[in-house]
C-alpha atoms as an extended CHARMM CRD file, in Angstrom:
* protein
*
       126  EXT
         1         1  MET       CA            -27.4100000000       24.2890000000      -35.0550000000  PROA      1               0.0000000000
         2         2  PRO       CA            -28.7920000000       21.0900000000      -33.4940000000  PROA      2               0.0000000000
         3         3  ASP       CA            -29.0760000000       22.8910000000      -30.1490000000  PROA      3               0.0000000000
         4         4  ARG       CA            -31.1480000000       25.6560000000      -31.6810000000  PROA      4               0.0000000000
         5         5  SER       CA            -33.5730000000       23.2570000000      -33.3670000000  PROA      5               0.0000000000
         6         6  ARG       CA            -33.9910000000       21.3090000000      -30.1310000000  PROA      6               0.0000000000
         7         7  ARG       CA            -34.7270000000       24.5400000000      -28.2400000000  PROA      7               0.0000000000
         8         8  ASP       CA            -37.2500000000       25.5250000000      -30.8870000000  PROA      8               0.0000000000
         9         9  LYS       CA            -39.0110000000       22.1620000000      -30.5690000000  PROA      9               0.0000000000
        10        10  GLU       CA            -39.0990000000       22.4470000000      -26.7820000000  PROA      10              0.0000000000
        11        11  ALA       CA            -40.4500000000       25.9900000000      -27.0000000000  PROA      11              0.0000000000
        12        12  ALA       CA            -43.1350000000       24.8540000000      -29.4280000000  PROA      12              0.0000000000
        13        13  ARG       CA            -44.1590000000       22.0110000000      -27.1020000000  PROA      13              0.0000000000
        14        14  LEU       CA            -44.2860000000       24.4020000000      -24.1590000000  PROA      14              0.0000000000
        15        15  ARG       CA            -46.4220000000       26.9110000000      -26.0940000000  PROA      15              0.0000000000
        16        16  GLU       CA            -48.8030000000       24.1210000000      -27.1000000000  PROA      16              0.0000000000
        17        17  ALA       CA            -49.0930000000       22.8560000000      -23.5110000000  PROA      17              0.0000000000
        18        18  LEU       CA            -49.8100000000       26.3620000000      -22.2250000000  PROA      18              0.0000000000
        19        19  ARG       CA            -52.3860000000       26.9410000000      -24.9670000000  PROA      19              0.0000000000
        20        20  ARG       CA            -54.2170000000       23.7080000000      -24.0880000000  PROA      20              0.0000000000
        21        21  ALA       CA            -54.1220000000       24.5500000000      -20.3810000000  PROA      21              0.0000000000
        22        22  SER       CA            -55.5710000000       28.0100000000      -20.9210000000  PROA      22              0.0000000000
        23        23  ALA       CA            -58.2660000000       26.7930000000      -23.3020000000  PROA      23              0.0000000000
        24        24  GLY       CA            -60.0780000000       24.8160000000      -20.5880000000  PROA      24              0.0000000000
        25        25  PRO       CA            -62.2080000000       26.1160000000      -17.7380000000  PROA      25              0.0000000000
        26        26  GLU       CA            -60.5820000000       27.6410000000      -14.6810000000  PROA      26              0.0000000000
        27        27  PRO       CA            -59.4820000000       24.9650000000      -12.1960000000  PROA      27              0.0000000000
        28        28  ASP       CA            -61.6120000000       24.6850000000       -9.0720000000  PROA      28              0.0000000000
        29        29  VAL       CA            -59.3670000000       24.9840000000       -6.0350000000  PROA      29              0.0000000000
        30        30  GLY       CA            -62.2360000000       25.3030000000       -3.5880000000  PROA      30              0.0000000000
        31        31  ARG       CA            -62.0950000000       21.6250000000       -2.6340000000  PROA      31              0.0000000000
        32        32  LEU       CA            -58.3520000000       21.8410000000       -2.1050000000  PROA      32              0.0000000000
        33        33  ILE       CA            -58.7070000000       24.9220000000        0.0880000000  PROA      33              0.0000000000
        34        34  SER       CA            -61.4500000000       23.2910000000        2.1490000000  PROA      34              0.0000000000
        35        35  ARG       CA            -59.1990000000       20.2440000000        2.7480000000  PROA      35              0.0000000000
        36        36  VAL       CA            -56.1770000000       22.2560000000        3.9760000000  PROA      36              0.0000000000
        37        37  PRO       CA            -57.1860000000       22.2990000000        7.6900000000  PROA      37              0.0000000000
        38        38  ALA       CA            -57.7600000000       18.5260000000        7.6430000000  PROA      38              0.0000000000
        39        39  MET       CA            -54.3790000000       17.9600000000        5.9710000000  PROA      39              0.0000000000
        40        40  LEU       CA            -52.6530000000       20.1640000000        8.5550000000  PROA      40              0.0000000000
        41        41  ALA       CA            -54.3600000000       18.2920000000       11.3950000000  PROA      41              0.0000000000
        42        42  GLU       CA            -53.3050000000       14.9350000000        9.9090000000  PROA      42              0.0000000000
        43        43  ALA       CA            -49.7090000000       16.1610000000        9.5370000000  PROA      43              0.0000000000
        44        44  ARG       CA            -49.7130000000       17.3440000000       13.1590000000  PROA      44              0.0000000000
        45        45  ARG       CA            -51.1370000000       13.9880000000       14.3340000000  PROA      45              0.0000000000
        46        46  ARG       CA            -48.4840000000       12.0390000000       12.4160000000  PROA      46              0.0000000000
        47        47  ARG       CA            -45.7000000000       14.2760000000       13.7280000000  PROA      47              0.0000000000
        48        48  GLU       CA            -46.8490000000       13.7900000000       17.3300000000  PROA      48              0.0000000000
        49        49  ALA       CA            -47.2360000000       10.0230000000       16.8420000000  PROA      49              0.0000000000
        50        50  ARG       CA            -43.7280000000        9.8080000000       15.3990000000  PROA      50              0.0000000000
        51        51  ALA       CA            -42.2980000000       11.8840000000       18.2650000000  PROA      51              0.0000000000
        52        52  GLY       CA            -43.8620000000        9.5760000000       20.8670000000  PROA      52              0.0000000000
        53        53  ALA       CA            -42.7920000000        6.3730000000       19.1370000000  PROA      53              0.0000000000
        54        54  PRO       CA            -39.5640000000        4.7070000000       20.2510000000  PROA      54              0.0000000000
        55        55  PRO       CA            -36.5990000000        4.8500000000       17.8860000000  PROA      55              0.0000000000
        56        56  ASN       CA            -36.1610000000        2.0550000000       15.3530000000  PROA      56              0.0000000000
        57        57  TRP       CA            -33.0100000000        0.7190000000       17.0400000000  PROA      57              0.0000000000
        58        58  LEU       CA            -34.6080000000        0.3610000000       20.4820000000  PROA      58              0.0000000000
        59        59  PRO       CA            -35.8850000000       -3.2390000000       20.0690000000  PROA      59              0.0000000000
        60        60  ILE       CA            -32.4590000000       -4.3570000000       18.8730000000  PROA      60              0.0000000000
        61        61  ALA       CA            -30.7350000000       -2.6480000000       21.7920000000  PROA      61              0.0000000000
        62        62  TRP       CA            -33.2960000000       -4.0380000000       24.2340000000  PROA      62              0.0000000000
        63        63  SER       CA            -32.6080000000       -7.5910000000       23.0500000000  PROA      63              0.0000000000
        64        64  ALA       CA            -28.8400000000       -6.9960000000       23.3100000000  PROA      64              0.0000000000
        65        65  VAL       CA            -28.9190000000       -5.8960000000       26.9690000000  PROA      65              0.0000000000
        66        66  PRO       CA            -28.8690000000       -9.4440000000       28.4470000000  PROA      66              0.0000000000
        67        67  ARG       CA            -25.9510000000      -10.4050000000       26.1860000000  PROA      67              0.0000000000
        68        68  VAL       CA            -23.9990000000       -7.3190000000       27.1720000000  PROA      68              0.0000000000
        69        69  ALA       CA            -24.7030000000       -8.0430000000       30.8550000000  PROA      69              0.0000000000
        70        70  ALA       CA            -23.4560000000      -11.6280000000       30.4640000000  PROA      70              0.0000000000
        71        71  VAL       CA            -20.2710000000      -10.4810000000       28.7280000000  PROA      71              0.0000000000
        72        72  THR       CA            -19.7110000000       -7.8660000000       31.4360000000  PROA      72              0.0000000000
        73        73  LEU       CA            -20.1400000000      -10.5020000000       34.1480000000  PROA      73              0.0000000000
        74        74  ALA       CA            -17.6380000000      -12.7760000000       32.4140000000  PROA      74              0.0000000000
        75        75  ILE       CA            -15.1160000000       -9.9270000000       32.1710000000  PROA      75              0.0000000000
        76        76  VAL       CA            -15.5520000000       -9.0600000000       35.8630000000  PROA      76              0.0000000000
        77        77  ILE       CA            -15.0730000000      -12.6970000000       36.8740000000  PROA      77              0.0000000000
        78        78  ALA       CA            -11.9690000000      -13.0220000000       34.6730000000  PROA      78              0.0000000000
        79        79  ALA       CA            -10.5140000000       -9.8130000000       36.0980000000  PROA      79              0.0000000000
        80        80  SER       CA            -11.1680000000      -11.0350000000       39.6540000000  PROA      80              0.0000000000
        81        81  VAL       CA             -9.4330000000      -14.3510000000       38.9540000000  PROA      81              0.0000000000
        82        82  VAL       CA             -6.4400000000      -12.5540000000       37.4670000000  PROA      82              0.0000000000
        83        83  LEU       CA             -6.2120000000      -10.2280000000       40.4780000000  PROA      83              0.0000000000
        84        84  VAL       CA             -6.4110000000      -13.1070000000       42.9450000000  PROA      84              0.0000000000
        85        85  ARG       CA             -3.7490000000      -15.0860000000       41.0570000000  PROA      85              0.0000000000
        86        86  ASP       CA             -1.4750000000      -12.0530000000       40.7780000000  PROA      86              0.0000000000
        87        87  ALA       CA             -1.7790000000      -11.4130000000       44.4990000000  PROA      87              0.0000000000
        88        88  GLY       CA             -0.7560000000      -15.0150000000       45.1900000000  PROA      88              0.0000000000
        89        89  VAL       CA              2.2150000000      -14.7640000000       42.8450000000  PROA      89              0.0000000000
        90        90  GLU       CA              3.2840000000      -11.5190000000       44.4300000000  PROA      90              0.0000000000
        91        91  ARG       CA              3.2080000000      -13.0360000000       47.9250000000  PROA      91              0.0000000000
        92        92  ALA       CA              5.3190000000      -15.9550000000       46.7180000000  PROA      92              0.0000000000
        93        93  ALA       CA              7.7960000000      -13.5770000000       45.1220000000  PROA      93              0.0000000000
        94        94  THR       CA              8.3570000000      -11.7420000000       48.4050000000  PROA      94              0.0000000000
        95        95  ASN       CA              9.9560000000      -14.8520000000       49.9390000000  PROA      95              0.0000000000
        96        96  GLY       CA             13.1760000000      -14.7690000000       47.9110000000  PROA      96              0.0000000000
        97        97  VAL       CA             15.6440000000      -12.3150000000       46.5140000000  PROA      97              0.0000000000
        98        98  ASP       CA             12.8850000000       -9.7920000000       45.8790000000  PROA      98              0.0000000000
        99        99  ALA       CA             12.1490000000       -9.5300000000       49.5930000000  PROA      99              0.0000000000
       100       100  LEU       CA             15.8150000000       -9.0940000000       50.3930000000  PROA      100             0.0000000000
       101       101  ILE       CA             16.2080000000       -6.3830000000       47.7550000000  PROA      101             0.0000000000
       102       102  LEU       CA             12.9870000000       -4.5650000000       48.5900000000  PROA      102             0.0000000000
       103       103  THR       CA             13.1620000000       -4.7110000000       52.3780000000  PROA      103             0.0000000000
       104       104  GLY       CA             16.8560000000       -5.3180000000       53.0940000000  PROA      104             0.0000000000
       105       105  ASN       CA             15.7660000000       -7.7320000000       55.8110000000  PROA      105             0.0000000000
       106       106  VAL       CA             17.2850000000      -11.2130000000       55.8360000000  PROA      106             0.0000000000
       107       107  ASP       CA             14.4650000000      -12.6050000000       58.0270000000  PROA      107             0.0000000000
       108       108  ARG       CA             11.9560000000      -12.0350000000       55.2470000000  PROA      108             0.0000000000
       109       109  ALA       CA             14.1540000000      -13.9010000000       52.7610000000  PROA      109             0.0000000000
       110       110  GLY       CA             12.3500000000      -17.1100000000       53.7030000000  PROA      110             0.0000000000
       111       111  SER       CA             13.7510000000      -20.6100000000       53.7290000000  PROA      111             0.0000000000
       112       112  ASP       CA             16.5260000000      -20.0110000000       51.2060000000  PROA      112             0.0000000000
       113       113  VAL       CA             19.6090000000      -21.0550000000       53.1970000000  PROA      113             0.0000000000
       114       114  LEU       CA             22.1030000000      -19.9350000000       50.5890000000  PROA      114             0.0000000000
       115       115  LEU       CA             20.5400000000      -16.5130000000       50.3740000000  PROA      115             0.0000000000
       116       116  GLU       CA             20.5690000000      -16.1550000000       54.1640000000  PROA      116             0.0000000000
       117       117  ALA       CA             24.2310000000      -17.1670000000       54.2690000000  PROA      117             0.0000000000
       118       118  ILE       CA             25.1530000000      -14.5840000000       51.6670000000  PROA      118             0.0000000000
       119       119  ALA       CA             23.0540000000      -11.8140000000       53.1710000000  PROA      119             0.0000000000
       120       120  THR       CA             23.9930000000      -12.3650000000       56.8110000000  PROA      120             0.0000000000
       121       121  PRO       CA             26.9250000000      -10.2380000000       57.8790000000  PROA      121             0.0000000000
       122       122  GLY       CA             29.4440000000      -12.1840000000       59.8300000000  PROA      122             0.0000000000
       123       123  ASP       CA             32.5970000000      -14.2280000000       59.5710000000  PROA      123             0.0000000000
       124       124  ASP       CA             33.2210000000      -14.9450000000       55.9410000000  PROA      124             0.0000000000
       125       125  ASN       CA             36.2780000000      -17.1180000000       56.5870000000  PROA      125             0.0000000000
       126       126  GLY       CA             34.2330000000      -20.2580000000       57.0460000000  PROA      126             0.0000000000
């Protein structure tokens, strides 16, 4: 029953509010109607101003561009150093057993006397 008594109280309050609203004079909406074109124009102006404004994140991104460029430059320099070092290591590696295995040429084996002795066909009796 508590639900029914609460509904009755709400209905009574609603009836009272409607009675008080209808007892007064008719509301004058003429001023509101006359202001509608101005409100629409203001809404249009705000919409256009917002469309032309840069996004909120743009200043943050703009300030981050120099940092990103510096990091990119550092990465490019590091990659270049690694490539130059790797090329040097690869050239050094082609002077030994790697050169013999890859090319099959004893002349490219370099200054390794033992390797040349093993790889050179000839008299193995000493």
